[in-house]
Structure formats: C-alpha cells, structure tokens
C-alpha positions in Angstrom: -172.5 -78.5 -248.2 -170.4 -76.1 -246.1 -171.2 -72.5 -246.2 -169.7 -69.5 -244.3 -169.8 -65.8 -244.4 -167.5 -62.9 -243.5 -167.6 -59.2 -243.5 -165.2 -58.1 -246.1 -162.3 -55.8 -244.8 -163.2 -56.8 -241.1 -160.0 -57.6 -239.1 -160.0 -59.9 -236.1 -157.0 -59.4 -234.0 -156.2 -61.9 -231.0 -153.9 -60.5 -228.4 -152.1 -62.9 -226.1 -151.1 -61.4 -222.8 -147.8 -62.1 -221.7 -146.3 -62.1 -218.2 -143.0 -60.6 -217.2 -139.8 -62.0 -215.5 -140.9 -61.0 -212.0 -144.2 -62.9 -212.1 -142.6 -66.0 -213.5 -139.9 -65.7 -210.8 -142.4 -65.1 -208.1 -144.3 -68.8 -209.1 -140.7 -70.5 -209.7 -137.8 -68.7 -208.2 -135.4 -71.3 -209.7 -136.9 -70.9 -213.5 -134.7 -70.8 -216.4 -135.8 -68.0 -218.3 -135.0 -65.6 -220.9 -136.8 -62.7 -222.7 -137.2 -62.3 -226.5 -139.4 -60.2 -228.6 -140.9 -58.6 -225.5 -142.1 -62.0 -223.9 -140.7 -64.4 -221.6 -139.5 -68.0 -222.4 -139.0 -70.8 -220.0 -137.5 -74.2 -220.3 -137.6 -77.6 -218.1 -141.4 -78.2 -218.9 -141.8 -81.8 -219.4 -144.2 -82.1 -222.2 -142.1 -79.5 -224.0 -138.9 -81.8 -223.3 -140.8 -84.6 -224.9 -141.4 -82.9 -228.4 -139.1 -83.8 -231.3 -138.4 -80.5 -232.4 -136.2 -79.4 -235.5 -133.9 -76.3 -235.1 -134.6 -73.8 -237.7 -132.9 -70.5 -238.2 -130.9 -68.4 -235.8 -132.9 -65.5 -234.6 -130.9 -64.1 -232.0 -128.4 -64.8 -229.1 -128.3 -63.8 -225.3 -126.9 -60.3 -224.8 -126.8 -59.9 -221.1 -127.2 -62.1 -218.0 -129.6 -61.0 -215.1 -129.6 -63.2 -211.9 -129.9 -60.3 -209.7 -133.3 -58.8 -210.2 -136.3 -59.1 -212.3 -136.1 -56.3 -214.7 -135.7 -58.0 -218.0 -134.9 -56.6 -221.4 -135.0 -58.5 -224.6 -132.2 -61.2 -225.2 -131.6 -61.1 -221.4 -131.3 -64.4 -219.4 -131.0 -65.4 -215.9 -129.3 -68.6 -216.3 -128.0 -68.8 -220.1 -124.5 -67.4 -220.7 -124.1 -64.4 -222.9 -123.7 -65.5 -226.6 -125.9 -68.3 -226.4 -127.8 -68.9 -229.8 -131.5 -68.7 -230.2 -133.3 -70.6 -233.2 -136.7 -70.8 -234.1 -138.1 -74.3 -234.6 -139.6 -75.5 -237.8 -142.7 -77.1 -236.1 -143.8 -74.7 -233.5 -144.1 -70.9 -233.2 -144.3 -70.9 -229.4 -141.0 -72.7 -228.8 -137.5 -71.9 -229.2 -134.4 -73.8 -229.1 -131.3 -72.3 -227.4 -127.7 -73.9 -227.9 -125.1 -73.2 -225.6 -121.7 -74.8 -224.7 -122.8 -77.9 -226.6 -126.3 -78.2 -224.8 -129.7 -77.7 -226.4 -132.7 -76.5 -224.5 -136.2 -76.0 -225.4 -137.9 -72.8 -224.4 -141.7 -72.2 -224.2 -143.4 -68.8 -224.6 -145.0 -68.1 -221.2 -148.4 -66.3 -221.7 -151.3 -65.4 -219.0 -154.0 -68.0 -219.3 
C-alpha cells in the first residue's frame, strides 16, 4: 500500500536561477550562446550533442547578433546569424534546436547550480 498526503491549495514553486551572458562568456570566451525567454542557451556540449532529438515547433528566430559585448536581450546571439530559426524539441524542455544555413545545432539552457 502506498499513501501520501498534501495540503489542499498549497502550491510549491521551484525557481531555477539562470546566469547571464556575461557570466557564461567569462567562463568560456568562445562559447556559442543565445538568449531566449530570459535565459541563456549554449551549444557544443558533448552529452547534448549525443542525444537523438526531434525538432518540434518553431518558437522564434534570432533577431540580433551581438559579438561585441555581454549585454544580451531575448533572441540575441553572439555567433548565430540573424534569421536563424529556433525550435523546441519533442523530448526535452531544456534543449532547443537552431537551424541556420542548412546546419542544425542543439542548445542547452544554462542555469546556476
């Protein structure tokens, strides 16, 4: 028998602290990153590259390229060209796929931890 209890109406919120572009680029000055929905995504992560992921719906595209400083805004990248398409994945909510110039890259959300 398995039993459990909860306080009706009680909501538990889990907050994930994200880091900004400046912190990511301080740790890895050559990082390929972009910002989406207030968080930074980074590619070229070995274990992410090994995952078999399915591109889902397009959720946006890169609007601005910023390779001169670390003041990032949503849909801004330091290496991807303007117009690169951003897709969600069917398998994972923490990885986005970006398609640009016939190339597909996988980007993992970067959080403090």
